[in-house]
C-alpha positions in Angstrom: -43.4 105.6 227.7 -40.4 107.3 226.1 -40.2 111.0 225.7 -38.8 112.7 222.6 -35.7 115.0 222.9 -36.0 118.0 225.1 -36.0 121.4 223.5 -32.9 122.4 225.4 -31.0 119.2 224.1 -31.6 120.1 220.4 -28.7 121.8 218.6 -29.4 124.4 216.0 -26.8 124.4 213.2 -24.7 127.5 213.0 -25.5 129.9 210.1 -23.2 129.5 207.2 -20.4 131.9 206.8 -19.0 133.5 203.7 -20.6 133.8 200.3 -22.9 130.8 200.8 -24.8 132.6 203.5 -26.3 135.2 201.0 -25.6 133.6 197.7 -29.0 132.0 197.3 -31.2 134.7 198.8 -32.9 135.4 195.5 -32.1 139.0 195.3 -29.6 140.9 193.1 -26.8 143.2 193.5 -27.7 146.8 193.1 -26.1 148.5 190.1 -23.4 150.9 190.9 -24.7 154.5 191.1 -23.9 156.5 188.1 -22.2 159.9 188.3 -24.8 162.7 188.5 -25.6 164.5 185.4 -25.1 168.3 185.0 -28.3 170.4 185.3 -30.1 170.4 181.9 -29.0 166.9 180.9 -31.5 164.0 181.4 -30.8 160.3 180.7 -33.7 158.2 179.3 -34.1 154.8 177.8 -35.5 154.4 174.2 -37.2 151.3 172.9 -36.2 150.4 169.4 -38.3 148.0 167.3 -36.5 146.0 164.7 -38.2 144.8 161.5 -35.7 142.8 159.4 -32.8 145.2 158.8 -34.8 148.4 159.6 -35.0 150.1 163.1 -37.8 152.2 164.5 -38.6 154.1 167.7 -42.3 154.4 166.9 -44.2 151.2 167.2 -46.7 152.3 164.6 -44.0 152.7 161.9 -42.5 149.3 162.9 -46.0 147.6 162.5 -46.6 149.4 159.1 -43.2 148.1 157.9 -44.0 144.6 159.2 -47.3 144.6 157.3 -45.5 145.8 154.2 -43.1 142.8 154.5 -45.9 140.3 154.8 -46.4 138.1 151.7 -49.4 139.1 149.6 -51.5 136.5 147.8 -49.1 135.1 145.2 -46.3 137.5 145.9 -44.0 135.1 147.7 -42.0 137.7 149.6 -40.2 136.3 152.6 -41.7 137.1 156.1 -39.5 139.2 158.4 -40.0 139.2 162.1 -40.8 142.1 164.4 -38.5 142.2 167.4 -38.3 144.8 170.3 -35.2 145.7 172.3 -34.4 148.5 174.6 -31.2 150.6 174.5 -30.2 152.2 177.7 
């Protein structure tokens, strides 16, 4: 009866060095910290809604414009799309 390799005979490959060792870890690089703002100044992100060539910060306004741009029975107006994007 033959025995398999002994545990002490197995060689574990060395960990890769350099960029390859961490390149595929699935994480991301943290953004560089921003300079602190003076007291009384607050940074915030704003969502903008684009309906055709118009831009809105209120979703209700964007939806109302989108509804206005929809073709009515027999009107034949082109349909615009509603898109959402955030500005830092």
